[in-house]
N, C-alpha and C positions, 0 to 999 in steps of 0.2 A: 832746268827745272826745279818745286822747291818741294816742300814737304811741312803738313802741320799735324805733329805726333798728338797732340793731345786734339784737335778738333777735326770734325769730317763737311765737306762741302754740298751741298744741295745747288744747280744750275737750271732755271728756266729758260731756253731761247726761243724769244718770241719772233727775232729776224734774225735775219743773216746764217751764216757758216761759218768748218772752225774745224783746227782738227786739235785731236787729245792725245797728248805725247806723254806715256807714263812706263815708271819700271814692269806694270802688272801685265801690261795691255804693245800691244806692237804701233799702237797709233791709230787712231779711231775717229775718223771723218764724219762731222754733223750738220745736219741744216735743220732750221726751224720750221715746226715746231718737235720739241725736243727735250728731255728731260736727261741730266748728269747728276750721278753722284761719283763723290770721291771718299774713300775712307780713311779714317786717321791713319795718319804714318807712311802713306802711298804718294812716291815721290811722281810728281808733274807739270805737263805746261801745258801752254793752250796759244795757238796760233788761230784768231779769229780774222776775218775778211770784214773788210770796210763796210759798217754801218748794221754790226752785228748788235742785237740789243736784247735784252733780258733781264732778270734775277736773279741773286745770288744771296745765298743763305748759308754763313757760318757757322757750325755748333759745337758744342761740346761734346764732346768724342762719349760723357754714360749716357747723353739720349739715345744711345743705339742699343741698348740694354733690353730694354722692353721689347722692340718691337725682334729683335736675335732672337731672345726667348719666345717669343709669340708663335714661333714655325721654325722647326725643322730647316725648310727650301727657305726662309729669310733669314735665316744664320747663314749660311754660306752664301747665298746673294752678298750682302753686304762685306764680304772680305775682302772684294778686290772694285774697281773704278769701273764703270757703265757708263753707257750709253743708250738710250730708251726714244727712240723715233716714236713720235706719236704722228706720223703724215697720214696714215691709216689707220685714223682712231676710232673702229666701228664697235669699240664697246663703254667708249665714252671717256674711259679714265686720262685722254692729255685736256677735254675741258675741267675734271675734279680739279686735278691737278693747277691749270692755269691758274683758277678760282682760289684756291689753299694758298699758292707764293704771292697772290698779289693781296691777299687776306694779313698773311705774315708781313708780309711789306707794309702794309697799315698798320697791323699792332704794331711791329716795331716802332713806329714812329710816337707811342702813345707813352712817351716815358713815364707818364706820375699816375695814370691811370688804373686803380683797383682792378685785383686779376691777370696785368698784363702778363705777365710769365705765364702762369699757367696758361692763358690762351695760346701763345705761342709754342710751349711744349707740347698742346695738344694738335696745334698744326702741322707743327714739325715730325709728329708721330703718324697724324693720318699721311701726310705727303711720304713719307718712306717707309708705310703700309699699299699704297697706293702703287709709288713709284713699284715695287717690289713685285706685286701682283700683274702689272702689265706686262715687266720683265722677265716675272722667271713660268715656267711654266713646270706645275707640279704633274710628274709619271705616274699616272693610275696602277700602273704594274709595280710600283713601291710597295715593301713590305707593309702590311700596318699593325695593328695589333700591340707588340713589345713596344716600336718605335714612338707609335703614339700615348701610349702609356709613359716614354722615358722622355716624350718632350714635356706632356703635361709637370713631370714632375721635377724637369729642367726650369720649366716657367716656374712652380711655386718654391724653388730655391731662389731663383733670380729675384723676385715677389721678398722673399723673407730676407734677403742677406740687403738689399735696401733698404727694410725694416729697420734692421738689427746690426749692419755693419759697423755703426760707435764702439757699438757693447763689447766686440772682440769677444765672441763667444767662441769654443773652439770647434771642429766641422761635425763633433758628434751631435752637439746641440742642433743642427741644421737635419742633419740625419733624423734624429728623434721627431722632429717635428714632422718631418714625410714621409715617417714609416719604412725606414731602411736601414740599413746598415752603411757606417762608414765607408767601407771597401768599394759597396757596392753603389754611393753615391759620386765617388769620387771616380767610379768605371761612367758610368753616366753624364757627370760633365766631360769625363776625356773623351766620350763618346758625340755626342750633342752640343758642346761647346768645342770642344778643339783643346783646352787644359784643365787642369786640376782644381777643384774646389777652393783651394787654398789664393790657387792664382786668382781666382773670381775676387775673393774678398781683397785679397791686395790691390788687385785693379780700380774695385769701388772705392775704397779708402783715397786712392791714388785720384783717380778722377775727379773725387769730390776735393784734396786738397789741391790741386792742379786751379779746379772752378775759383776758389775760396784767394787761391795766392794773386791769379789773375785778376779777379773781380773785386775783389773789396780790397779795403785799407788795413784788413785786421790782421797785427801783428802773428810773423810766424809761431813763435810761443802759444798764441791763444788759438791760434788755426789749430794746433795740437793737441790741446786740451778738447777744442770742440769735437774734433775726430777720435774721443776716447783715449788718447794717450797719456800715460800721466807723466811720463818722464820727455821732455820736450828735445832734449840732445836724441835719445832712442829716434823718436818721428824723423829728426833730423838724419840717422842713418838710415832707416828705413827706406825713410824717397830718393836717397841718395842711392841707395842698393837695388832700387828698382828702376831709377828712371837715369842715374848718368850722374847727375847736376844733384846740389844741395836744393832747397825752398828757397833760399834770399837769390839764389844764384837764374834760377827757374825762373821766379817774380820779375826780377831785372831785364833777363832775354826776353820774355814775352810780354811784357808790356810795351817793352819798343819794338818789338816787331807790329805789333797792335798802332803804337804811335805810328808807324811809317806806313 
């Protein structure tokens, strides 16, 4: 088995069958047509039958932020590996998913085309939402009211963080923008996202740092400044505290993995 700490994976099986083995599931047999989701950091392995075919997308973990924030049920859904069979596709979600996976594959091949990255993000977001829609049943008996209000506040928080995370504002800045106290905002974050506001901010900074370290030639010092750190040495300590390794070591390890 292996894991991708800063990446998640999406699979669309067009032919064949196999078995998924992972830490967060006892092992799942799958057969085409089906979709498979592997979250960041989940240890997993596959046994594919001969003749199996499909499409796989490996995506940076920060692309999960918006789908997770859009709905409480989606946030829970994307915490573990999923197999979504599409053999009895009465709602037509499998048809949409297959089309989106092949559009994603086609767009990925257009390396120098204007707007490519934006379209890739759009395709990934729609795949995630349709996958969750196909796999999640939201109970009609779930309390609404405060839960829906808190979900909207979390979405607002995620949007604000995506806009301002490089500015290193205190939590009070976000609480004021949303119209709640710092304590209330932290309670909402823990209830809806399972973590604190400060952790959400740190996660967003780390995701951006990981992306730049792996996919750009930008020096570590310049990445630190671009993320709002006035002292590159502090950025190194922050990165190591959050990930267990230095930015330089992370860049080297991840590029070696991608090359292999």
